[in-house]
PyMOL Python script that loads the backbone (N, CA, C, O; Angstrom):
from pymol import cmd

cmd.read_pdbstr("""\
ATOM      1  N   MET A   1     -34.334 -91.987-134.680  1.00  0.00           N
ATOM      2  CA  MET A   1     -34.396 -92.514-133.332  1.00  0.00           C
ATOM      3  C   MET A   1     -34.114 -91.381-132.342  1.00  0.00           C
ATOM      4  O   MET A   1     -33.299 -90.497-132.604  1.00  0.00           O
ATOM      5  N   SER A   2     -34.794 -91.428-131.218  1.00  0.00           N
ATOM      6  CA  SER A   2     -34.644 -90.399-130.195  1.00  0.00           C
ATOM      7  C   SER A   2     -33.277 -90.457-129.541  1.00  0.00           C
ATOM      8  O   SER A   2     -32.696 -91.533-129.405  1.00  0.00           O
ATOM      9  N   LYS A   3     -32.765 -89.317-129.139  1.00  0.00           N
ATOM     10  CA  LYS A   3     -31.483 -89.245-128.442  1.00  0.00           C
ATOM     11  C   LYS A   3     -31.532 -89.989-127.105  1.00  0.00           C
ATOM     12  O   LYS A   3     -30.507 -90.482-126.635  1.00  0.00           O
ATOM     13  N   VAL A   4     -32.721 -90.073-126.488  1.00  0.00           N
ATOM     14  CA  VAL A   4     -32.855 -90.768-125.205  1.00  0.00           C
ATOM     15  C   VAL A   4     -32.400 -92.211-125.329  1.00  0.00           C
ATOM     16  O   VAL A   4     -31.746 -92.736-124.427  1.00  0.00           O
ATOM     17  N   PHE A   5     -32.738 -92.854-126.435  1.00  0.00           N
ATOM     18  CA  PHE A   5     -32.401 -94.259-126.601  1.00  0.00           C
ATOM     19  C   PHE A   5     -30.924 -94.471-126.905  1.00  0.00           C
ATOM     20  O   PHE A   5     -30.434 -95.599-126.839  1.00  0.00           O
ATOM     21  N   ASP A   6     -30.220 -93.411-127.232  1.00  0.00           N
ATOM     22  CA  ASP A   6     -28.785 -93.509-127.470  1.00  0.00           C
ATOM     23  C   ASP A   6     -27.993 -93.442-126.168  1.00  0.00           C
ATOM     24  O   ASP A   6     -26.797 -93.732-126.152  1.00  0.00           O
ATOM     25  N   LEU A   7     -28.656 -93.063-125.079  1.00  0.00           N
ATOM     26  CA  LEU A   7     -27.985 -92.949-123.787  1.00  0.00           C
ATOM     27  C   LEU A   7     -27.938 -94.296-123.074  1.00  0.00           C
ATOM     28  O   LEU A   7     -28.824 -95.129-123.270  1.00  0.00           O
ATOM     29  N   PRO A   8     -26.923 -94.519-122.256  1.00  0.00           N
ATOM     30  CA  PRO A   8     -26.922 -95.728-121.429  1.00  0.00           C
ATOM     31  C   PRO A   8     -28.120 -95.693-120.486  1.00  0.00           C
ATOM     32  O   PRO A   8     -28.545 -94.608-120.090  1.00  0.00           O
ATOM     33  N   PRO A   9     -28.688 -96.863-120.108  1.00  0.00           N
ATOM     34  CA  PRO A   9     -29.889 -96.893-119.263  1.00  0.00           C
ATOM     35  C   PRO A   9     -29.781 -96.056-117.990  1.00  0.00           C
ATOM     36  O   PRO A   9     -30.770 -95.441-117.594  1.00  0.00           O
ATOM     37  N   LYS A  10     -28.635 -96.009-117.343  1.00  0.00           N
ATOM     38  CA  LYS A  10     -28.494 -95.231-116.117  1.00  0.00           C
ATOM     39  C   LYS A  10     -28.753 -93.748-116.364  1.00  0.00           C
ATOM     40  O   LYS A  10     -29.295 -93.068-115.492  1.00  0.00           O
ATOM     41  N   ASP A  11     -28.378 -93.236-117.531  1.00  0.00           N
ATOM     42  CA  ASP A  11     -28.570 -91.826-117.855  1.00  0.00           C
ATOM     43  C   ASP A  11     -30.040 -91.487-118.104  1.00  0.00           C
ATOM     44  O   ASP A  11     -30.413 -90.316-118.041  1.00  0.00           O
ATOM     45  N   TRP A  12     -30.872 -92.475-118.382  1.00  0.00           N
ATOM     46  CA  TRP A  12     -32.292 -92.217-118.606  1.00  0.00           C
ATOM     47  C   TRP A  12     -32.921 -91.636-117.349  1.00  0.00           C
ATOM     48  O   TRP A  12     -33.856 -90.840-117.438  1.00  0.00           O
ATOM     49  N   GLU A  13     -32.420 -92.025-116.174  1.00  0.00           N
ATOM     50  CA  GLU A  13     -32.986 -91.542-114.922  1.00  0.00           C
ATOM     51  C   GLU A  13     -32.937 -90.022-114.847  1.00  0.00           C
ATOM     52  O   GLU A  13     -33.838 -89.401-114.283  1.00  0.00           O
ATOM     53  N   VAL A  14     -31.914 -89.427-115.398  1.00  0.00           N
ATOM     54  CA  VAL A  14     -31.779 -87.970-115.379  1.00  0.00           C
ATOM     55  C   VAL A  14     -32.909 -87.330-116.181  1.00  0.00           C
ATOM     56  O   VAL A  14     -33.355 -86.230-115.855  1.00  0.00           O
ATOM     57  N   LEU A  15     -33.369 -88.000-117.213  1.00  0.00           N
ATOM     58  CA  LEU A  15     -34.383 -87.441-118.087  1.00  0.00           C
ATOM     59  C   LEU A  15     -35.804 -87.675-117.597  1.00  0.00           C
ATOM     60  O   LEU A  15     -36.734 -87.034-118.088  1.00  0.00           O
ATOM     61  N   LYS A  16     -35.992 -88.577-116.642  1.00  0.00           N
ATOM     62  CA  LYS A  16     -37.327 -88.827-116.111  1.00  0.00           C
ATOM     63  C   LYS A  16     -37.744 -87.657-115.232  1.00  0.00           C
ATOM     64  O   LYS A  16     -36.982 -87.249-114.356  1.00  0.00           O
ATOM     65  N   PRO A  17     -38.918 -87.118-115.443  1.00  0.00           N
ATOM     66  CA  PRO A  17     -39.353 -85.999-114.615  1.00  0.00           C
ATOM     67  C   PRO A  17     -39.971 -86.454-113.297  1.00  0.00           C
ATOM     68  O   PRO A  17     -41.050 -85.990-112.930  1.00  0.00           O
ATOM     69  N   ARG A  18     -39.308 -87.344-112.590  1.00  0.00           N
ATOM     70  CA  ARG A  18     -39.853 -87.875-111.346  1.00  0.00           C
ATOM     71  C   ARG A  18     -38.885 -87.583-110.214  1.00  0.00           C
ATOM     72  O   ARG A  18     -37.760 -88.083-110.187  1.00  0.00           O
ATOM     73  N   LEU A  19     -39.334 -86.785-109.306  1.00  0.00           N
ATOM     74  CA  LEU A  19     -38.510 -86.487-108.152  1.00  0.00           C
ATOM     75  C   LEU A  19     -39.413 -86.525-106.940  1.00  0.00           C
ATOM     76  O   LEU A  19     -40.416 -85.814-106.872  1.00  0.00           O
ATOM     77  N   GLU A  20     -39.057 -87.343-106.005  1.00  0.00           N
ATOM     78  CA  GLU A  20     -39.793 -87.427-104.756  1.00  0.00           C
ATOM     79  C   GLU A  20     -38.810 -87.844-103.673  1.00  0.00           C
ATOM     80  O   GLU A  20     -37.694 -88.273-103.967  1.00  0.00           O
ATOM     81  N   ASN A  21     -39.222 -87.719-102.440  1.00  0.00           N
ATOM     82  CA  ASN A  21     -38.359 -87.976-101.309  1.00  0.00           C
ATOM     83  C   ASN A  21     -37.738 -89.374-101.373  1.00  0.00           C
ATOM     84  O   ASN A  21     -36.527 -89.516-101.208  1.00  0.00           O
ATOM     85  N   SER A  22     -38.541 -90.393-101.606  1.00  0.00           N
ATOM     86  CA  SER A  22     -38.031 -91.767-101.589  1.00  0.00           C
ATOM     87  C   SER A  22     -37.022 -92.024-102.706  1.00  0.00           C
ATOM     88  O   SER A  22     -36.065 -92.774-102.516  1.00  0.00           O
ATOM     89  N   VAL A  23     -37.229 -91.407-103.865  1.00  0.00           N
ATOM     90  CA  VAL A  23     -36.298 -91.585-104.983  1.00  0.00           C
ATOM     91  C   VAL A  23     -34.939 -90.969-104.649  1.00  0.00           C
ATOM     92  O   VAL A  23     -33.895 -91.567-104.908  1.00  0.00           O
ATOM     93  N   LEU A  24     -34.965 -89.775-104.075  1.00  0.00           N
ATOM     94  CA  LEU A  24     -33.697 -89.135-103.710  1.00  0.00           C
ATOM     95  C   LEU A  24     -32.989 -89.883-102.585  1.00  0.00           C
ATOM     96  O   LEU A  24     -31.763 -89.989-102.587  1.00  0.00           O
ATOM     97  N   ARG A  25     -33.749 -90.399-101.628  1.00  0.00           N
ATOM     98  CA  ARG A  25     -33.123 -91.192-100.559  1.00  0.00           C
ATOM     99  C   ARG A  25     -32.385 -92.377-101.145  1.00  0.00           C
ATOM    100  O   ARG A  25     -31.262 -92.686-100.745  1.00  0.00           O
ATOM    101  N   GLU A  26     -33.022 -93.033-102.090  1.00  0.00           N
ATOM    102  CA  GLU A  26     -32.395 -94.192-102.729  1.00  0.00           C
ATOM    103  C   GLU A  26     -31.147 -93.782-103.513  1.00  0.00           C
ATOM    104  O   GLU A  26     -30.107 -94.431-103.404  1.00  0.00           O
ATOM    105  N   ARG A  27     -31.243 -92.721-104.290  1.00  0.00           N
ATOM    106  CA  ARG A  27     -30.111 -92.279-105.111  1.00  0.00           C
ATOM    107  C   ARG A  27     -28.915 -91.839-104.275  1.00  0.00           C
ATOM    108  O   ARG A  27     -27.767 -92.092-104.638  1.00  0.00           O
ATOM    109  N   PHE A  28     -29.195 -91.171-103.140  1.00  0.00           N
ATOM    110  CA  PHE A  28     -28.111 -90.691-102.289  1.00  0.00           C
ATOM    111  C   PHE A  28     -27.730 -91.667-101.180  1.00  0.00           C
ATOM    112  O   PHE A  28     -26.788 -91.414-100.428  1.00  0.00           O
ATOM    113  N   GLY A  29     -28.455 -92.780-101.073  1.00  0.00           N
ATOM    114  CA  GLY A  29     -28.145 -93.774-100.055  1.00  0.00           C
ATOM    115  C   GLY A  29     -28.455 -93.298 -98.637  1.00  0.00           C
ATOM    116  O   GLY A  29     -27.733 -93.627 -97.697  1.00  0.00           O
ATOM    117  N   VAL A  30     -29.525 -92.527 -98.486  1.00  0.00           N
ATOM    118  CA  VAL A  30     -29.917 -91.999 -97.180  1.00  0.00           C
ATOM    119  C   VAL A  30     -30.962 -92.929 -96.563  1.00  0.00           C
ATOM    120  O   VAL A  30     -31.921 -93.318 -97.229  1.00  0.00           O
ATOM    121  N   ASP A  31     -30.775 -93.284 -95.290  1.00  0.00           N
ATOM    122  CA  ASP A  31     -31.719 -94.154 -94.588  1.00  0.00           C
ATOM    123  C   ASP A  31     -33.057 -93.470 -94.377  1.00  0.00           C
ATOM    124  O   ASP A  31     -33.145 -92.243 -94.341  1.00  0.00           O
ATOM    125  N   GLU A  32     -34.098 -94.281 -94.236  1.00  0.00           N
ATOM    126  CA  GLU A  32     -35.454 -93.786 -93.979  1.00  0.00           C
ATOM    127  C   GLU A  32     -35.485 -92.873 -92.749  1.00  0.00           C
ATOM    128  O   GLU A  32     -36.187 -91.863 -92.737  1.00  0.00           O
ATOM    129  N   LYS A  33     -34.732 -93.231 -91.736  1.00  0.00           N
ATOM    130  CA  LYS A  33     -34.744 -92.437 -90.499  1.00  0.00           C
ATOM    131  C   LYS A  33     -34.171 -91.029 -90.693  1.00  0.00           C
ATOM    132  O   LYS A  33     -34.401 -90.147 -89.865  1.00  0.00           O
ATOM    133  N   ASN A  34     -33.435 -90.818 -91.768  1.00  0.00           N
ATOM    134  CA  ASN A  34     -32.846 -89.505 -92.062  1.00  0.00           C
ATOM    135  C   ASN A  34     -33.544 -88.794 -93.212  1.00  0.00           C
ATOM    136  O   ASN A  34     -32.941 -87.956 -93.884  1.00  0.00           O
ATOM    137  N   LYS A  35     -34.808 -89.122 -93.441  1.00  0.00           N
ATOM    138  CA  LYS A  35     -35.520 -88.537 -94.575  1.00  0.00           C
ATOM    139  C   LYS A  35     -35.693 -87.027 -94.473  1.00  0.00           C
ATOM    140  O   LYS A  35     -35.950 -86.367 -95.481  1.00  0.00           O
ATOM    141  N   ALA A  36     -35.556 -86.470 -93.272  1.00  0.00           N
ATOM    142  CA  ALA A  36     -35.667 -85.016 -93.115  1.00  0.00           C
ATOM    143  C   ALA A  36     -34.578 -84.288 -93.897  1.00  0.00           C
ATOM    144  O   ALA A  36     -34.782 -83.164 -94.356  1.00  0.00           O
ATOM    145  N   ILE A  37     -33.431 -84.924 -94.047  1.00  0.00           N
ATOM    146  CA  ILE A  37     -32.338 -84.324 -94.826  1.00  0.00           C
ATOM    147  C   ILE A  37     -32.783 -84.121 -96.275  1.00  0.00           C
ATOM    148  O   ILE A  37     -32.582 -83.054 -96.856  1.00  0.00           O
ATOM    149  N   ILE A  38     -33.388 -85.156 -96.842  1.00  0.00           N
ATOM    150  CA  ILE A  38     -33.847 -85.093 -98.234  1.00  0.00           C
ATOM    151  C   ILE A  38     -34.992 -84.095 -98.361  1.00  0.00           C
ATOM    152  O   ILE A  38     -35.064 -83.348 -99.337  1.00  0.00           O
ATOM    153  N   SER A  39     -35.882 -84.082 -97.380  1.00  0.00           N
ATOM    154  CA  SER A  39     -36.985 -83.121 -97.408  1.00  0.00           C
ATOM    155  C   SER A  39     -36.456 -81.696 -97.435  1.00  0.00           C
ATOM    156  O   SER A  39     -36.990 -80.848 -98.150  1.00  0.00           O
ATOM    157  N   ARG A  40     -35.419 -81.430 -96.669  1.00  0.00           N
ATOM    158  CA  ARG A  40     -34.821 -80.091 -96.650  1.00  0.00           C
ATOM    159  C   ARG A  40     -34.198 -79.754 -98.005  1.00  0.00           C
ATOM    160  O   ARG A  40     -34.328 -78.631 -98.492  1.00  0.00           O
ATOM    161  N   ILE A  41     -33.523 -80.730 -98.608  1.00  0.00           N
ATOM    162  CA  ILE A  41     -32.913 -80.510 -99.927  1.00  0.00           C
ATOM    163  C   ILE A  41     -33.993 -80.177-100.956  1.00  0.00           C
ATOM    164  O   ILE A  41     -33.830 -79.256-101.756  1.00  0.00           O
ATOM    165  N   ILE A  42     -35.091 -80.926-100.932  1.00  0.00           N
ATOM    166  CA  ILE A  42     -36.190 -80.671-101.867  1.00  0.00           C
ATOM    167  C   ILE A  42     -36.762 -79.273-101.626  1.00  0.00           C
ATOM    168  O   ILE A  42     -36.982 -78.517-102.572  1.00  0.00           O
ATOM    169  N   LYS A  43     -37.000 -78.937-100.371  1.00  0.00           N
ATOM    170  CA  LYS A  43     -37.564 -77.623-100.031  1.00  0.00           C
ATOM    171  C   LYS A  43     -36.660 -76.492-100.519  1.00  0.00           C
ATOM    172  O   LYS A  43     -37.134 -75.538-101.136  1.00  0.00           O
ATOM    173  N   GLU A  44     -35.372 -76.597-100.245  1.00  0.00           N
ATOM    174  CA  GLU A  44     -34.445 -75.540-100.649  1.00  0.00           C
ATOM    175  C   GLU A  44     -34.295 -75.456-102.161  1.00  0.00           C
ATOM    176  O   GLU A  44     -34.147 -74.367-102.716  1.00  0.00           O
ATOM    177  N   THR A  45     -34.332 -76.597-102.821  1.00  0.00           N
ATOM    178  CA  THR A  45     -34.231 -76.617-104.282  1.00  0.00           C
ATOM    179  C   THR A  45     -35.464 -75.987-104.908  1.00  0.00           C
ATOM    180  O   THR A  45     -35.365 -75.262-105.898  1.00  0.00           O
ATOM    181  N   LYS A  46     -36.631 -76.268-104.325  1.00  0.00           N
ATOM    182  CA  LYS A  46     -37.884 -75.664-104.801  1.00  0.00           C
ATOM    183  C   LYS A  46     -37.861 -74.157-104.573  1.00  0.00           C
ATOM    184  O   LYS A  46     -38.232 -73.389-105.461  1.00  0.00           O
ATOM    185  N   GLU A  47     -37.427 -73.730-103.388  1.00  0.00           N
ATOM    186  CA  GLU A  47     -37.361 -72.298-103.079  1.00  0.00           C
ATOM    187  C   GLU A  47     -36.380 -71.564-104.006  1.00  0.00           C
ATOM    188  O   GLU A  47     -36.580 -70.392-104.324  1.00  0.00           O
ATOM    189  N   ALA A  48     -35.321 -72.259-104.436  1.00  0.00           N
ATOM    190  CA  ALA A  48     -34.343 -71.665-105.349  1.00  0.00           C
ATOM    191  C   ALA A  48     -34.866 -71.594-106.778  1.00  0.00           C
ATOM    192  O   ALA A  48     -34.276 -70.931-107.630  1.00  0.00           O
ATOM    193  N   GLY A  49     -35.990 -72.289-107.038  1.00  0.00           N
ATOM    194  CA  GLY A  49     -36.601 -72.223-108.359  1.00  0.00           C
ATOM    195  C   GLY A  49     -36.126 -73.273-109.350  1.00  0.00           C
ATOM    196  O   GLY A  49     -36.416 -73.169-110.541  1.00  0.00           O
ATOM    197  N   TYR A  50     -35.406 -74.275-108.884  1.00  0.00           N
ATOM    198  CA  TYR A  50     -34.897 -75.305-109.799  1.00  0.00           C
ATOM    199  C   TYR A  50     -35.913 -76.404-110.082  1.00  0.00           C
ATOM    200  O   TYR A  50     -35.849 -77.057-111.124  1.00  0.00           O
ATOM    201  N   ILE A  51     -36.856 -76.614-109.154  1.00  0.00           N
ATOM    202  CA  ILE A  51     -37.906 -77.609-109.347  1.00  0.00           C
ATOM    203  C   ILE A  51     -39.238 -76.982-108.958  1.00  0.00           C
ATOM    204  O   ILE A  51     -39.286 -75.946-108.295  1.00  0.00           O
ATOM    205  N   LYS A  52     -40.332 -77.641-109.392  1.00  0.00           N
ATOM    206  CA  LYS A  52     -41.667 -77.194-109.021  1.00  0.00           C
ATOM    207  C   LYS A  52     -42.552 -78.422-108.861  1.00  0.00           C
ATOM    208  O   LYS A  52     -42.218 -79.505-109.342  1.00  0.00           O
ATOM    209  N   LEU A  53     -43.677 -78.247-108.184  1.00  0.00           N
ATOM    210  CA  LEU A  53     -44.619 -79.343-108.006  1.00  0.00           C
ATOM    211  C   LEU A  53     -45.223 -79.725-109.348  1.00  0.00           C
ATOM    212  O   LEU A  53     -45.565 -78.857-110.151  1.00  0.00           O
ATOM    213  N   SER A  54     -45.354 -81.008-109.588  1.00  0.00           N
ATOM    214  CA  SER A  54     -45.994 -81.436-110.831  1.00  0.00           C
ATOM    215  C   SER A  54     -47.512 -81.309-110.729  1.00  0.00           C
ATOM    216  O   SER A  54     -48.195 -81.182-111.745  1.00  0.00           O
ATOM    217  N   ASP A  55     -48.045 -81.344-109.496  1.00  0.00           N
ATOM    218  CA  ASP A  55     -49.475 -81.184-109.254  1.00  0.00           C
ATOM    219  C   ASP A  55     -49.657 -80.353-107.991  1.00  0.00           C
ATOM    220  O   ASP A  55     -49.403 -80.837-106.888  1.00  0.00           O
ATOM    221  N   GLU A  56     -50.089 -79.125-108.142  1.00  0.00           N
ATOM    222  CA  GLU A  56     -50.253 -78.215-106.999  1.00  0.00           C
ATOM    223  C   GLU A  56     -51.284 -78.710-105.992  1.00  0.00           C
ATOM    224  O   GLU A  56     -51.254 -78.299-104.832  1.00  0.00           O
ATOM    225  N   ASN A  57     -52.193 -79.584-106.413  1.00  0.00           N
ATOM    226  CA  ASN A  57     -53.257 -80.071-105.539  1.00  0.00           C
ATOM    227  C   ASN A  57     -52.927 -81.407-104.872  1.00  0.00           C
ATOM    228  O   ASN A  57     -53.762 -81.951-104.151  1.00  0.00           O
ATOM    229  N   ALA A  58     -51.761 -81.929-105.092  1.00  0.00           N
ATOM    230  CA  ALA A  58     -51.388 -83.231-104.540  1.00  0.00           C
ATOM    231  C   ALA A  58     -51.220 -83.155-103.023  1.00  0.00           C
ATOM    232  O   ALA A  58     -50.739 -82.159-102.481  1.00  0.00           O
ATOM    233  N   ALA A  59     -51.625 -84.221-102.363  1.00  0.00           N
ATOM    234  CA  ALA A  59     -51.429 -84.332-100.920  1.00  0.00           C
ATOM    235  C   ALA A  59     -49.929 -84.394-100.635  1.00  0.00           C
ATOM    236  O   ALA A  59     -49.166 -84.844-101.490  1.00  0.00           O
ATOM    237  N   PRO A  60     -49.493 -83.957 -99.464  1.00  0.00           N
ATOM    238  CA  PRO A  60     -48.058 -83.935 -99.159  1.00  0.00           C
ATOM    239  C   PRO A  60     -47.325 -85.255 -99.430  1.00  0.00           C
ATOM    240  O   PRO A  60     -46.204 -85.240 -99.937  1.00  0.00           O
ATOM    241  N   LYS A  61     -47.935 -86.374 -99.105  1.00  0.00           N
ATOM    242  CA  LYS A  61     -47.261 -87.661 -99.328  1.00  0.00           C
ATOM    243  C   LYS A  61     -47.246 -88.080-100.794  1.00  0.00           C
ATOM    244  O   LYS A  61     -46.524 -89.003-101.172  1.00  0.00           O
ATOM    245  N   MET A  62     -48.028 -87.414-101.605  1.00  0.00           N
ATOM    246  CA  MET A  62     -48.113 -87.768-103.027  1.00  0.00           C
ATOM    247  C   MET A  62     -47.406 -86.751-103.924  1.00  0.00           C
ATOM    248  O   MET A  62     -47.533 -86.808-105.147  1.00  0.00           O
ATOM    249  N   ARG A  63     -46.677 -85.840-103.333  1.00  0.00           N
ATOM    250  CA  ARG A  63     -46.028 -84.787-104.121  1.00  0.00           C
ATOM    251  C   ARG A  63     -44.893 -85.331-104.965  1.00  0.00           C
ATOM    252  O   ARG A  63     -44.073 -86.130-104.511  1.00  0.00           O
ATOM    253  N   ARG A  64     -44.873 -84.874-106.201  1.00  0.00           N
ATOM    254  CA  ARG A  64     -43.819 -85.198-107.146  1.00  0.00           C
ATOM    255  C   ARG A  64     -43.337 -83.874-107.710  1.00  0.00           C
ATOM    256  O   ARG A  64     -44.107 -82.923-107.842  1.00  0.00           O
ATOM    257  N   TYR A  65     -42.080 -83.825-108.035  1.00  0.00           N
ATOM    258  CA  TYR A  65     -41.493 -82.573-108.525  1.00  0.00           C
ATOM    259  C   TYR A  65     -40.920 -82.769-109.910  1.00  0.00           C
ATOM    260  O   TYR A  65     -40.497 -83.864-110.284  1.00  0.00           O
ATOM    261  N   ILE A  66     -40.915 -81.695-110.656  1.00  0.00           N
ATOM    262  CA  ILE A  66     -40.375 -81.698-112.009  1.00  0.00           C
ATOM    263  C   ILE A  66     -39.422 -80.517-112.146  1.00  0.00           C
ATOM    264  O   ILE A  66     -39.492 -79.580-111.350  1.00  0.00           O
ATOM    265  N   PRO A  67     -38.538 -80.540-113.131  1.00  0.00           N
ATOM    266  CA  PRO A  67     -37.640 -79.402-113.337  1.00  0.00           C
ATOM    267  C   PRO A  67     -38.441 -78.132-113.629  1.00  0.00           C
ATOM    268  O   PRO A  67     -39.546 -78.199-114.167  1.00  0.00           O
ATOM    269  N   TYR A  68     -37.887 -76.995-113.277  1.00  0.00           N
ATOM    270  CA  TYR A  68     -38.584 -75.726-113.471  1.00  0.00           C
ATOM    271  C   TYR A  68     -38.938 -75.481-114.929  1.00  0.00           C
ATOM    272  O   TYR A  68     -39.918 -74.790-115.206  1.00  0.00           O
ATOM    273  N   TRP A  69     -38.181 -76.017-115.858  1.00  0.00           N
ATOM    274  CA  TRP A  69     -38.390 -75.758-117.281  1.00  0.00           C
ATOM    275  C   TRP A  69     -39.397 -76.703-117.922  1.00  0.00           C
ATOM    276  O   TRP A  69     -39.770 -76.527-119.082  1.00  0.00           O
ATOM    277  N   ALA A  70     -39.836 -77.705-117.167  1.00  0.00           N
ATOM    278  CA  ALA A  70     -40.777 -78.695-117.751  1.00  0.00           C
ATOM    279  C   ALA A  70     -42.188 -78.148-117.812  1.00  0.00           C
ATOM    280  O   ALA A  70     -43.099 -78.839-118.270  1.00  0.00           O
TER     281      ALA A  70
END
""", "prot")
cmd.dss("prot")
cmd.show_as("cartoon", "prot")
cmd.util.cbc("prot")
cmd.orient("prot")
């Protein structure tokens, strides 16, 4: 059996390669009106090399990010 299934369901979220503005807003409890904060975090994290675009050709509103090692 995979190690993923041995984790509590909440920990599975860490293993999902899905990162986008709306997901981070929800996780951090940031209101829609303050989405620029999350956008800045994503931008700085990408510039630091910790995440990368999952699809380089995706439109800005459809961008999803994955860990740099994926």
